[in-house]
N, C-alpha and C positions, 0 to 999 in steps of 0.2 A: 504493500500500500504506500509506503514512504521509506526514505532513508534520511536519518538525521545527519545534517552537515555541520551545524554550528549551534552552540548553546551559550547564551549569556544570561545574566540576571533579568534582562529586560525583553529579550526577543529570542526566537528560534528561527533557524533557517533549515528547511527540509527540502528534499527532492521528492516531489510528488510523482508517483508512478502513473503511467498512462492508463486511461479508462477508470480512474478513480475520481469521484465527484467531490468537489469542495462545498457544494451547496447542501442545504438541509433537505433531507428526505424523511417525510413523516415526522417533522419537528426534531430530527436528530441529525447530527453531523458526525458520521462515523469516522471520517478522517481525523478530525480534531480529537475525538474520543480516543482513537488509537495512539495519537501522538502523546496525549496527556497521560495515557497509561504507561508510556515509556519514561516520560520526563517527570512525572509526579505532579504536574500542574492540575489545579482544581478548575481553572478556566483559561482558555486560550482565545485569542482574538484574530480573526482574519484581517490582514492589512490590505491585501489585494486578492484577486481571484485568477484561476486558470480554468479554461474549458476542460471538460471531462476528458477529452481525447489528448490534451496537452500534458506532457510530462515536464519535470524540471523544478527550478527554484521557486519556493513559496516562503514568504516571510510571515511569521506569526508573532503577535504581541503576547507577552506573559502577564501583563497587567494593564489596566485601563489607561494609565498615564502614558505608558510607552506606545500603546496602540494609537492613542490620539496624536502623539507627536509624529509617529511614523506615517500615519494616514495623512497628516497634514503635509508631509514631505512629498508624498505621492500626488496629492491634490495640487501642490505648487509646482509640479514637474521638476522636482529637485532630485528625483531618483532616475538613474539611467538603467534601462532594461534592454536585454539583448536576447533574441530568439533565433533558433535554428529551424529551418524547414527544408523539406525535400519536395520539390515541385516535379510534376510528371511530364512537363514539356519545356521546351526552350522558351524563355520569356521574350516579350517584345523588346525589352532593353535589359542589359546585364546589371545595371545599377541605376539608382535614382531615388526620387521621393514621390510617393503616392499621396495625393491630397484630394480630399473631397468629403462632402457630407455623406452620412450613411442613413439609410431609411429602411424600414421593414419591407421585406419582400414576401414571397410565399412561404407558408408554414414557419419553419424555424430560421429561415435565412434572412440575411441583410444584403443590401446592394449599395454600391458606390455611386454617388451622384456627381454631376459636374459642378454643382454649386459649392460655395465655401462659406456658408453662414456660421457653422460650428463644425469645422472639418476634422476628420480623422487624418493624421499625418504619420506616415511611415517611411523611414529611410531604409534602403536595402542595398546590399552588394551580393554578388552571386558568383558561382564558379561551376564548372562541369562536374556532374556527380556520377557519370557512367550510365550506360543503357538508355541514353536520351534524356535522362533526368537532370535536374539542376539543384544545387545546394545553395540555399539562401541564408544570409545572416541579416537579420532585421533589427532595426532600432526604432521602436514606436515612440513617437514624441507625445502622442495622446494615448488614452486608454479606453477605447470604445469596444463594445461587444463585438467579437469576431473580427476585430480590425485587421490583423495580419492575414487571416484566412481570406477575407474579402479583397485585401490589397493585392495579394499574389494571384488571385483569380483574375483581377482586373488587368494584370500585365500578361495574362495568358498562360499561367503556370499554376493551376490549382494544386493544393497540397496532396501528395500521395496518401491515400488512405482516408482522406476527409470525405465522410459520407454525405456532406451537404454541398461543398464547393469543389471537391476534387473530381478527377476524371479516371482515377486508377485505384483499384482495390488493393489492400495490403494487410499485413498482420496488425497494423495500428495506424492511427493518424500521425503523420510525421511532422509534428510541431513540438518544439522543446524549448522551455525557458532556460537559456544557457548561462546568462550572466546578470549580475545585479551590482550596482555601485551606488552608494549613498553615504551621507554623513549623519551621524546620530550623536547628539550631545558633544559636538566638536571633534568627534573621532571619525575618520573616513573608513569605510568598509568596502571590500570588494569580494564577491563570491563568484566562482565559476564552477559549473556542473556539466561536464561532458556527457552526452547521451549514451546510454548503454542498453536500453530496453527497445529492441527492434532490430531485425537482421540488417536492414539497409544502412543503419548508422555504422555498422562494423565493416563496411566494404573498404577496400584499399584507397579508392579515390576520396572518400569522405574522411577517412582517418588522416590522410595526407593534408587535405584542405584544413582540417581542424588544427593541425600543428601551426599553420600560419595565422589562425584566428584565436590563438591562445590568450591574447590581450585585446579583446574587442574595443575597450575604451581608448586604446592607443591608435586605432586604425583611422585612416582618412575617410570620412563619411561624406556622402553627397550633401550639398548645402541646403539650408532652409531659407526660404525667402524672408527677409527681415520684416517686411510688413505683415506677413502671415503670422510669424512668431508673435509679434506684438498683439495682433488681433486675437489669437488663441489665448494668450496670457490674460488679456483683458476680459 
């Protein structure tokens, strides 16, 4: 269900396994209960969320004050998040920034609009992943529902194993929360969690690519339009 990556008096960092829900089911949160059983916490607080299919880094508060402070950092976009994804097709462009409002579509899905009233903003770079697939490293500037999944579909490379937006079935949905960087009480933190759950992550092409992406916060990322950043911050 999870792997414990880091433990401090104020927060925990875990690697959530794929196909584990972080949301309440019948008024219970089995993931948080499982973590608490290991750490001895009486109550844990979700700071942010991952889709059920998405594996990787998840930050949990151990008390209300820490949860409030960390949630505020996310709301102010002071936390840098990095995701890995495997797309089933060659994208329209190898790197760039996907910007647009998101609206409800059919059933559980969302779609990207051309308008920019309250846009989702996702920076990405990519490299060949073998067998016609593409490996993406994504840096979401905003935190909208299904944001990365919709962004990659919009550039023509839906995520492999994504049963809503993808074009290829697989043993799992290949989206992984890879890195997290933030400052808490004046101390900077960086966490990196390479993916292990899923056969495609273990291919030679992807393992080689990940060696070059071992410090995602130091890479040169596609730019963000200054006016857009200001409007999103406002």
